C-alpha positions in Angstrom: 15.5 -102.8 -59.7 18.2 -101.9 -57.2 19.2 -104.5 -54.6 17.5 -104.1 -51.1 20.8 -102.5 -49.6 20.3 -99.5 -51.6 17.0 -98.7 -50.1 18.0 -98.5 -46.6 19.0 -94.8 -46.4 15.4 -93.7 -46.0 16.2 -90.4 -44.4 17.8 -89.0 -47.5 16.1 -87.6 -50.7 15.4 -90.2 -53.4 18.2 -88.8 -55.7 20.8 -88.9 -53.0 19.9 -92.5 -52.0 20.2 -94.0 -55.4 23.5 -92.1 -56.6 25.5 -92.8 -53.5 26.2 -96.2 -55.2 25.1 -96.9 -58.5 22.9 -94.5 -60.8 19.8 -95.7 -62.6 17.2 -92.9 -62.2 16.8 -89.5 -64.0 17.7 -86.0 -62.7 19.0 -82.8 -63.9 22.5 -82.9 -62.2 24.6 -85.0 -59.9 23.7 -84.6 -56.3 26.2 -83.4 -53.8 28.3 -86.3 -52.4 30.8 -85.6 -49.5 34.4 -86.6 -50.6 36.3 -85.9 -47.5 38.6 -88.8 -48.3 39.3 -90.3 -51.8 40.6 -93.8 -51.5 42.0 -95.6 -54.6 41.6 -99.4 -55.0 43.1 -101.1 -58.0 40.4 -102.7 -60.1 42.4 -105.9 -60.5 43.3 -106.5 -57.0 40.5 -108.6 -55.5 42.4 -108.8 -52.0 42.1 -105.0 -51.7 38.6 -104.9 -53.4 37.5 -107.3 -50.7 38.6 -104.5 -48.0 36.1 -101.9 -49.4 33.2 -102.7 -47.1 35.5 -101.8 -44.1 37.3 -98.8 -45.6 34.7 -96.1 -44.4 36.0 -93.7 -47.0 33.6 -91.3 -48.3 34.7 -91.8 -52.1 36.1 -95.3 -53.2 37.7 -94.9 -56.6 38.1 -98.3 -58.4 41.1 -97.6 -60.4 42.2 -98.4 -63.9 45.0 -95.9 -64.1 48.1 -95.4 -62.1 47.3 -98.2 -59.4 47.3 -100.8 -62.2 50.2 -102.2 -64.2 50.0 -101.9 -68.0 49.6 -105.8 -68.4 46.6 -105.8 -66.0 44.6 -102.9 -67.5 42.2 -105.3 -69.2 41.7 -107.4 -66.0 41.1 -104.1 -63.9 38.3 -102.8 -66.3 36.7 -106.3 -66.5 36.7 -106.7 -62.9 35.1 -103.3 -62.3 32.3 -104.2 -64.7 31.6 -107.3 -62.8 31.4 -105.5 -59.5 28.9 -103.1 -60.9 27.0 -105.9 -62.5 26.8 -108.2 -59.7 26.8 -105.7 -56.6 29.1 -108.3 -54.9 30.9 -105.7 -53.0 29.2 -103.8 -50.2 30.0 -100.2 -50.4 28.1 -99.3 -47.4 28.2 -95.4 -47.1 31.2 -95.0 -49.5 30.4 -93.7 -53.1 31.3 -96.1 -55.8 33.4 -94.3 -58.5 35.9 -95.2 -61.2 39.2 -93.7 -62.7 39.8 -94.4 -66.3 43.1 -93.8 -67.9 43.9 -90.4 -69.5 42.5 -89.5 -73.0 46.2 -89.3 -74.3 47.0 -92.9 -73.1 44.9 -94.4 -75.9 43.1 -96.5 -73.3 40.4 -94.2 -72.1 37.8 -95.2 -74.8 38.3 -98.8 -74.0 38.0 -98.3 -70.2 34.7 -96.5 -70.7 33.3 -99.1 -73.1 33.8 -101.7 -70.5 33.0 -99.8 -67.4 29.9 -98.2 -68.8 28.8 -101.3 -70.6 26.0 -102.3 -68.3 22.8 -101.0 -66.5 24.4 -100.2 -63.2 26.9 -97.2 -63.5 29.3 -95.6 -61.2 28.2 -92.6 -59.3 31.4 -90.7 -60.7 34.1 -91.0 -63.2 37.6 -89.8 -62.7 39.5 -88.3 -65.6 43.2 -87.9 -65.0 45.6 -85.6 -66.8 43.0 -83.2 -68.1 44.7 -80.8 -70.5 42.0 -78.9 -72.0 38.5 -78.9 -73.7 39.5 -81.4 -76.3 39.9 -84.2 -73.8 36.7 -83.2 -72.1 34.8 -83.2 -75.3 36.2 -86.8 -76.0 35.1 -87.9 -72.6 31.6 -86.5 -73.1 31.2 -87.8 -76.6 32.2 -91.4 -75.6 30.0 -91.5 -72.4 27.0 -90.2 -74.4 27.5 -92.7 -77.1 27.6 -95.5 -74.5 25.0 -94.3 -71.9 22.9 -92.0 -74.0 21.2 -88.8 -72.9 18.6 -88.2 -70.2 19.9 -90.5 -67.5 20.9 -89.2 -64.1 24.1 -87.6 -64.6 27.3 -89.2 -63.3 29.8 -86.9 -61.6 33.2 -86.0 -63.2 36.2 -85.5 -61.2 39.0 -83.8 -63.2 42.7 -84.1 -62.2 45.1 -81.1 -62.5 48.6 -82.8 -62.8 50.7 -80.6 -65.1 51.9 -76.9 -65.4 50.0 -76.5 -68.6 46.7 -77.6 -66.9 47.4 -75.5 -63.9 47.8 -72.4 -66.1 44.7 -73.3 -68.0 42.6 -74.5 -64.9 39.9 -71.7 -65.4 39.2 -72.7 -69.0 39.1 -76.3 -68.2 36.5 -75.8 -65.7 34.4 -73.5 -68.0 34.5 -76.1 -70.7 33.4 -78.7 -68.3 30.3 -76.7 -67.2 29.6 -75.7 -71.0 29.4 -79.4 -71.8 27.4 -80.2 -68.7 24.8 -77.6 -69.6 23.9 -79.3 -72.8 20.4 -81.1 -72.7 20.5 -84.6 -71.4 24.3 -84.3 -70.6 25.5 -87.6 -69.1 28.2 -85.9 -66.9 28.3 -83.1 -64.5 31.6 -81.7 -63.1 31.8 -82.1 -59.3 35.3 -81.8 -58.2 39.1 -81.1 -59.1 41.9 -83.2 -57.7 45.4 -82.0 -57.4 47.8 -84.7 -58.6 50.8 -83.5 -56.9 53.4 -86.1 -57.8 52.8 -85.9 -61.5 52.7 -82.1 -61.2 56.1 -82.2 -59.4 57.6 -84.4 -61.9 56.3 -82.2 -64.7 57.9 -78.9 -63.3 61.1 -80.7 -62.0 60.5 -80.1 -58.5 61.6 -82.2 -55.6 58.9 -83.5 -53.3 59.4 -82.6 -49.6 57.1 -83.3 -46.7 56.8 -79.6 -46.0 55.1 -79.3 -49.4 56.7 -75.8 -50.1 57.3 -76.7 -53.7 53.5 -77.2 -54.1 52.4 -74.0 -52.3 51.3 -72.1 -55.2 49.7 -75.0 -57.3 47.7 -76.2 -54.3 46.2 -72.5 -53.7 45.5 -72.1 -57.4 43.6 -75.5 -57.5 41.3 -74.5 -54.4 40.8 -71.1 -55.7 39.6 -72.3 -59.2 37.5 -75.1 -57.7 35.6 -72.7 -55.5 35.2 -70.2 -58.3 33.4 -73.0 -60.4 31.4 -74.4 -57.6 33.5 -77.7 -57.4 35.0 -79.7 -54.6 38.7 -79.4 -54.2 40.6 -82.5 -53.3 44.1 -82.2 -52.0 47.3 -84.0 -52.6 48.3 -87.4 -51.4 50.5 -87.7 -48.4 52.9 -90.4 -49.5 54.4 -91.5 -46.2 51.4 -93.5 -44.9 53.2 -94.6 -41.7 53.7 -90.8 -40.7 50.2 -90.3 -39.1 51.2 -86.9 -37.4 52.5 -85.5 -40.7 49.2 -86.6 -42.5 47.2 -84.8 -39.7 49.1 -81.6 -40.1 48.7 -81.5 -43.8 45.1 -82.6 -43.9 44.2 -79.9 -41.4 46.2 -77.4 -43.4 44.3 -78.3 -46.4 41.1 -77.9 -44.6 42.0 -74.5 -43.4 42.8 -73.4 -47.1 39.4 -74.4 -48.1 40.0 -77.9 -49.7 37.0 -80.2 -49.1 38.9 -83.4 -49.1 42.2 -85.4 -49.5 43.5 -88.3 -51.6 44.5 -91.3 -49.4 46.5 -94.5 -50.4 46.2 -96.5 -47.3 43.1 -97.5 -45.0 45.0 -96.2 -42.0 44.9 -92.6 -43.5 41.1 -92.5 -43.9 39.9 -91.6 -40.3 42.5 -88.9 -39.8 41.8 -87.3 -43.1 38.0 -87.5 -42.6 38.3 -86.0 -39.1 40.3 -83.1 -40.4 37.6 -82.1 -43.0 34.7 -82.5 -40.5 33.8 -79.5 -38.4 34.4 -79.9 -34.8 31.6 -79.6 -32.2 32.7 -76.0 -31.2 32.5 -75.1 -35.0 29.3 -76.4 -35.4 27.8 -74.7 -32.4 29.2 -71.4 -33.5 27.7 -71.9 -37.0 24.2 -72.9 -35.6 24.0 -70.1 -33.3 25.4 -67.5 -35.9 22.7 -68.5 -38.4 19.8 -68.4 -35.7 21.1 -64.9 -34.7 21.1 -64.0 -38.4 17.5 -65.0 -38.9 16.5 -63.0 -36.1 18.4 -59.9 -37.4 16.8 -60.5 -40.8 13.3 -60.3 -39.3 14.1 -57.1 -37.7 15.3 -55.7 -41.1 19.0 -55.4 -40.1 22.0 -56.1 -42.2 25.4 -56.3 -40.4 25.3 -57.2 -36.9 27.3 -58.2 -33.9 27.8 -61.8 -32.7 29.9 -62.8 -29.7 32.0 -59.6 -30.1 32.5 -59.6 -33.7 30.8 -57.8 -36.6 29.2 -60.3 -39.0 28.4 -59.7 -42.6 27.3 -61.9 -45.4 30.6 -63.7 -46.1 30.7 -64.8 -42.6 27.1 -66.1 -42.7 28.0 -68.0 -45.8 31.0 -69.6 -44.0 28.6 -70.7 -41.2 26.1 -72.2 -43.7 28.9 -74.0 -45.3 29.8 -75.6 -41.9 26.3 -76.9 -41.6 26.2 -78.0 -45.1 29.4 -80.2 -44.6 28.2 -81.8 -41.4 24.5 -82.4 -42.8 25.8 -84.0 -46.1 28.6 -86.1 -44.4 26.4 -87.7 -41.9 
């Protein structure tokens, strides 16, 4: 039985209400969850964990990986399991997710055994440094062994962080969907994350605020994500004190088609979420365009003119995307 706080979102469908925090019900796939901002919180740092109720980020990631020192890995995974068991942290409207260590680190299985070792599960799991189908099969097999089949699927958020994974990104996404379509699969791919700093190190690039060195990689990630019906989460802006630079980069990512951005400081959350939220003028445009589209459909018309522009189905789809983002982020 879920604690009372998980029953307050009465305006949302049952599946969305439950999976916003911890999953216990049974559905065929993971429901859509906005991830305009993805905020990392080291699982072993109780001071930072205590700030979660006030973060306001769409997605809070309890971290076992890069944000945790090697000698604190055990403490992080055990603390995360305690958070899931006791529900002592109020996530409010934020998603509760967990990042485990990569498969090739040798720590992934232990992370999963602890994190998934109870009734309450995170809404999503983050798998860093995905290199190909082999790592995904490992993730699926271990998760299935621990939680079984037929429960509500947890979302899988996959990190693209090397030159090889960027080149193989299409095959990685196809493999994830193949595994997710197995009867009773415990996982469902929901997003790609671009790990910019690991990628830059892998190719020997020098990081700059202008991000020119990441131009191609970012565009490949967002294109592949959209081709495979996944969210696309953009790179971290490291200089957390430079809010103007963060705003410019976040708005650029939103224009390119990214659906969210990684953040590393609470002060970045509001700026990033505003960048990935359509403004009032955009919402009004989308609403009126779709209303006009419905009228034209009733009259049996195809392409039509709206506010001086010819409108076809791709533009109608853009308008629907705007309203979907607003509706699912509210």
